[in-house]
N, C-alpha and C positions, 0 to 999 in steps of 0.2 A: 458539274454544273455549279455547285457551290463555290468551287475554287475560281471559276470564271467570274462569278458575281463578286467575289472578294477582290479580284484584280480590278474589275470595273469600278468598284467602290473606291479603292485606293487611288486609281487614276482620276476619278472624279474629284476626290479630295485635293489632289495636286492641282487640277485645273481651277478649282475654287480658290485655292490659296493665291494663285497668280493673278486673280481678278483685280488685285490691288493695283496692277499696272495696266488696267484696261483703258486708261486714258492715253496710252502711248500711241495706239493706232489712229484715233482721230487727230491727235497732235501732229503726227507725221503727214496725214492727209492734208491738214490745214497748212503746214509749212511747205508742202509740195505745191499746192494749188496757189497759194498767195502770190509768190513772185510771178508766176505765169499770168495770173489775172491782172495784177497790177501793171505789168509790162504792156499787156494788151490794152488796158484802159489808158495808160499814159500815152501810148502811140496814137490812140484816137484823139485824146485831148490836145496833144502837141501839134497835131495836124488836123485840127477840128474842121476847117473849111473843106479840106479834101475829103475827110471822112463823111461829112454831111452831103457833099456832092455825090459821093459814091453810093450812099444810102438812098438818095433820091432819084438818081438817073435811071430811067427804065431801059436804056440802050446798053450801057456798059456797066451799070451798077445793079442795085437791088430793087430799085423802083418803089421804095417804101414811102408812104405818106408822111408829112411833117418830118422831113429828114433831119432838120436841126434838133428837134425834140428827141427823135429816136436815137440819133447819134449821141446826144447828151446823156440820155438814160443809159445807153449801153456802156459808154465810157465811164460814167460815174458809178454804175453798178459794179463794173469790173475793178476799177481802181480802189474805190472805198470799200467794196466787198472784200478785196484782198487784205486791206488793213484790218477789217473786222475779223477775218480769219486768223491773222497773226495774233491779235489780242484775245481771240476766243470769245468775242462779244457778239451776242445775238446771232450765233452761228446757224441755228435752225431756221431763223427768220431770213437771214441774208442768203441762205442756200436756195430759197425759192426763186428770187429774181435771177440769181446766177444760173440756176438750172434752166430757166426760161431763156436766158441769153444764149446758153449753149445749144438749146433746142432750136432756136431761131437761126443761129449760125450753121448748125448741121443741115437744116432744111433749105435755107435760102442760099448758102454759099457753097457748101461742100457736097451736098447730096448727089448731084449729077456726076460727080467725079468718082463715086464708089466709096469703098471703105478705106483703102490705103492712103496714108498721108505721104509716104515716099513710094515712088513707082518701083516696084519689085516684081519683075516678070516671073520669078520663081515661086511666088506665093500662090496658094490655091485661091486666094481672094482677088487675084489680078483680073481686071476686066479688059475690054478691048482697048480702052484708053491707055492702060498700063502696058499692055503688050506692044502697042505702037510706040510708046515712050522708050522701049528697050532699043529699037532701031535708032532713034534719035540719040540716045545715050552712047551707043556704040560709035555712031558717026562723030559725035562730039569728042570722044576719046581719041579717035583716029586723027582728027584735026589738031587736037592739043599735042599728041605725041609727035606729029609731023612739024608743027609750027610753034610749039610752046615748050616750056620747061616742065614736062609732065611730072617728073619725079618730085620737083619742088611743089607743084600744085597739089599733089596727092599725098605729101608726106604727113599731113595731119588727118587724113581720111579720104575715102573714095569719093569721086564725083557722082552725084545722084541727081535725079530729076524729081522735083516736088510734084506730087500728084494732087495734093490738097483735098483728099477725101475726108470722110467724117470721123476718122479714127480718133483724133485727138479730142474733138468736140464731144464725141460719144463717151470717151474715157473720162473726161472731166465731169460730164453729166453724171455718170455712175458714181464717181467719187463724191460729188456734191450730194447725191441722193443718199449715200451712206451717212454723210455728216448730218443730213436732215433727220435721219432716224436715230443716230447715236448721240447727237449733240456734240459739243466742243470737247468733251472728255473731262475727267476728274483731275484736280490739282493744278493743271497747267492752263487754265482758262478763266477769264473773268466771269463767264457764265456760271461756272461751278461755285465761285465764292458769292456771287450775287444770289444764286438760288439757295445756297446754304444759309445766307444771312436773312433773306426776305421770305424764302419759302422753305423752311427747314423740313417740312414733311415731304418735299418734292425731291426727285432724283434727277440729276442733270443727265 
């Protein structure tokens, strides 16, 4: 028993020593999320009238009130939020509206499609929609093999059907939730140096 406690103590000391690099995980989360969010925001901003129309239309869109305002808030939050994540500035604060954006996207756009972003009939998460997509995918492959240059079309990857489920939105939400609790991380964020300069007793 004493030997086991000794081993545990040594292992714990090793883990404590590598805490000096504990800013690496939030840094990687920030750098992963930033381009995804900035691209989504830029797409909305560069096609703002179409985005606002989709936000407001109750028949083929989301049917949201004040669509121009909602589209502007969503686009600005994603684009400028991504910039904040790169800089490591106000990360815990910007994570809140970004999480809200992901939650709204999951519930209003992706929820009815199930979990999977890509239709994969072999997945245990496949729903009826995904199973039906498997027949469509097979037929599309047959058509392309018969009438198209199938080898050229698939040399960079397999042909798939987008299911547009909540998978990505939920994943980004969890990543942002982690950043909300951990903050931007040590040494590689503006938040760290701002806190150290103005709030020396606080920990980022």
